[in-house]
C-alpha positions in Angstrom: 121.0 87.6 78.5 122.0 87.0 82.1 121.7 83.5 83.5 120.0 82.7 86.8 120.1 84.0 89.4 119.4 87.3 87.9 121.1 90.3 89.4 119.7 92.5 92.2 120.1 96.2 93.0 120.4 96.3 96.8 120.5 99.1 99.3 122.7 99.4 102.3 121.3 97.9 105.5 118.7 100.1 107.3 119.6 99.3 110.9 116.3 100.1 112.6 113.4 102.5 112.1 111.2 103.9 114.9 108.4 105.0 112.5 107.0 103.9 109.1 109.3 104.9 106.2 108.9 105.4 102.5 110.9 104.7 99.4 110.1 106.6 96.2 111.6 106.0 92.8 111.1 106.2 89.0 111.4 103.2 86.7 111.1 102.1 83.1 111.1 98.5 81.7 110.5 96.7 78.5 107.3 94.6 78.1 109.1 91.3 78.5 110.5 92.1 81.9 109.0 91.0 85.3 110.5 92.8 88.3 109.8 93.3 92.0 110.9 95.4 94.9 111.4 93.5 98.2 112.6 94.2 101.7 115.1 91.7 102.9 116.3 90.7 106.4 120.0 90.4 107.3 120.0 86.9 105.9 118.6 88.2 102.6 115.3 86.4 103.2 112.4 88.5 101.7 110.1 90.1 104.3 107.6 91.6 101.8 107.6 92.2 98.0 105.6 94.2 95.4 105.6 93.7 91.7 106.6 96.6 89.4 103.9 97.1 86.8 104.3 98.9 83.5 101.0 100.6 84.4 102.7 102.9 87.0 105.8 103.5 85.0 107.6 105.9 85.0 106.2 107.1 88.3 107.4 108.4 90.6 106.1 105.6 92.8 106.2 105.7 96.6 106.2 102.6 98.7 105.3 102.8 102.4 107.2 100.5 104.7 106.2 99.4 108.2 108.7 99.6 111.1 109.7 96.0 110.5 109.6 95.2 114.2 112.7 97.4 114.7 114.8 94.8 112.9 117.5 95.7 110.3 116.4 95.4 106.7 117.4 96.4 103.2 115.7 97.1 99.9 116.3 95.0 96.8 115.1 95.5 93.2 115.0 92.1 91.4 114.4 91.0 87.9 112.3 87.8 88.0 111.9 87.0 84.4 112.6 88.3 80.9 112.2 87.1 77.3 115.3 85.0 76.5 114.8 85.4 72.8 114.8 89.2 72.8 116.4 90.2 76.0 115.0 92.9 78.3 115.8 96.2 80.0 114.9 97.9 83.3 116.0 101.3 84.4 115.7 102.8 87.9 116.2 106.4 88.8 115.6 109.1 91.4 115.6 106.8 94.5 114.6 108.7 97.6 114.2 107.2 101.1 112.5 108.9 104.1 112.2 107.5 107.6 113.2 108.1 111.2 116.0 105.8 112.3 116.0 104.5 115.9 118.9 106.6 117.0 117.5 109.8 115.5 115.4 112.3 117.5 111.9 113.0 116.2 111.4 116.6 115.0 109.4 118.8 117.3 106.3 119.7 115.3 108.4 121.6 112.8 106.9 120.0 109.7 103.4 121.3 110.4 104.7 124.8 111.3 106.7 124.9 108.1 103.7 124.1 105.9 101.8 127.1 107.2 102.5 130.3 105.3 103.3 133.1 107.7 101.6 136.5 107.2 104.9 138.5 106.9 105.9 136.6 103.8 104.8 138.1 100.5 104.2 135.3 98.0 104.0 137.9 95.2 107.6 139.0 95.9 108.8 135.6 96.9 107.8 134.0 93.6 108.1 137.3 91.5 104.5 136.8 90.4 103.0 138.8 87.5 100.0 138.2 85.3 100.0 136.2 82.1 99.6 138.3 78.9 96.1 137.9 77.6 96.2 135.3 74.9 95.0 134.4 72.4 94.7 137.9 70.8 92.4 138.4 67.8 93.9 136.9 64.7 96.6 135.0 66.6 97.3 131.4 65.6 97.4 128.4 67.8 100.5 126.6 68.8 101.0 123.1 67.2 101.9 121.7 70.6 100.6 122.0 74.1 104.1 121.5 75.6 105.1 124.2 78.0 107.9 124.5 80.6 107.4 128.3 81.0 111.1 128.9 80.6 111.2 130.5 77.1 107.8 132.1 76.7 104.5 132.8 78.4 102.9 129.7 76.8 100.2 131.5 74.7 98.4 128.2 74.2 97.4 128.2 77.9 95.0 130.9 79.3 93.9 132.1 82.7 90.4 131.4 83.7 87.8 129.0 82.4 87.4 129.2 78.6 84.5 127.4 76.9 84.6 125.8 73.5 83.1 128.9 72.1 86.1 130.9 73.4 84.2 132.9 76.1 86.5 133.5 79.0 85.4 133.5 82.7 87.7 135.3 85.0 88.2 134.1 88.5 89.1 136.0 91.7 92.2 133.7 92.1 94.2 133.2 89.0 97.4 131.4 87.9 100.2 133.8 87.5 103.6 133.6 85.8 106.4 133.2 88.4 109.8 131.9 89.3 110.4 129.2 92.0 113.1 130.4 94.4 115.8 128.1 95.8 114.1 128.1 99.2 110.3 128.3 99.9 108.5 128.5 103.2 107.0 125.0 103.0 108.2 121.4 102.9 109.5 120.4 99.4 111.1 117.0 98.9 111.8 117.6 95.2 113.7 120.7 94.2 111.8 122.7 91.6 113.6 125.4 89.8 112.9 128.0 87.1 109.6 129.4 85.9 106.2 128.0 86.4 102.4 128.8 86.5 101.6 129.5 90.1 98.3 130.0 91.9 98.3 131.3 95.5 95.5 131.3 98.0 95.1 133.3 101.2 93.7 132.0 104.4 90.0 132.9 104.8 87.5 132.5 107.7 84.5 130.3 107.0 86.3 127.8 104.7 85.0 129.2 101.4 86.4 127.3 98.5 89.0 129.0 96.4 90.1 127.8 93.0 92.1 128.9 89.9 91.9 127.4 86.4 94.4 127.2 83.7 92.9 126.3 80.3 94.4 125.0 77.1 93.8 126.2 73.6 91.0 124.4 71.7 91.9 120.9 70.7 90.1 119.5 67.7 90.2 115.8 68.8 92.4 113.2 70.5 93.0 109.5 70.2 95.2 107.8 72.8 96.9 111.2 73.7 98.5 111.8 77.1 99.2 115.0 79.0 101.8 114.9 81.9 102.1 117.7 84.4 104.8 118.3 87.0 103.3 119.8 90.1 103.8 120.9 93.7 100.9 121.6 96.1 101.1 122.9 99.7 99.0 121.5 102.5 95.3 121.9 101.8 95.7 122.5 98.1 94.4 120.1 95.5 95.3 119.7 91.8 92.9 118.3 89.2 93.3 117.8 85.4 90.0 117.9 83.6 88.9 117.2 80.0 85.3 116.7 78.7 83.8 117.0 82.2 86.1 114.2 83.5 88.7 115.0 86.1 91.7 113.2 87.5 93.4 114.2 90.8 96.7 112.7 92.1 96.7 111.2 95.5 97.5 114.2 97.7 99.4 112.0 100.1 102.2 112.8 97.7 101.9 116.6 97.2 104.5 116.7 94.4 105.6 114.8 91.4 104.1 114.0 87.9 100.5 113.2 87.0 99.5 111.9 83.6 96.0 111.7 82.0 95.0 109.8 78.8 92.8 111.7 76.5 90.3 110.5 73.9 87.7 112.7 72.2 86.0 112.8 68.8 85.0 116.5 69.0 86.7 119.8 70.1 87.6 120.1 73.8 89.9 122.0 76.2 92.1 120.8 79.0 91.7 122.5 82.4 
């Protein structure tokens, strides 16, 4: 029930950047809240602002910032308005800032080199890859949930290859395998992923022939306002899609990691791929 002016969450002063920078974060807020993220100058005068929408919550959301003419600036999360009769709430988490400050030296082409998987590295050994058990077996029952973090079981309700509504399985040359993400991997990774995961690897090929792997859910009878959320990481050149009923959604691969959510509505049986 704060009175005006409403409080702000401000960053320290960013003295000067020599290249565009980015601020990523996650947030939640109640429907009655209106909030924004602004860049402020040293006199706390707004330089630019964006409104935070419930549509993109919880994120993560990444905001690209220009060099601001090499002048100091800071970030500020501000609550603009809330329902005085019922109150309101906004929560901000996982703030991450990337940018090259004026006094820092630019890296010498290391990012691109790191994103290229070198031949001596065995991805099978690095990620301890091994095939999924073949599920579902005859007479097996479906799971009541599609949830899977791959930590406690092999997630029998998800299968390798493309499975039709009739249950016929199409095996692919490249497949998802069961693996463990090591503490360090030979490619850029802003978010630290740990533990077990479904992993698909692709080898460099001459001619640019498309390679793909499919992980398919068990048969879902119907859905109304359902939502599936996936945490993912993709190296350079890889693309993730989530498909249901011949419709596919792909995250913007400018951000090659994070969470992607898809809303599902169907009146007849379908599978998620």
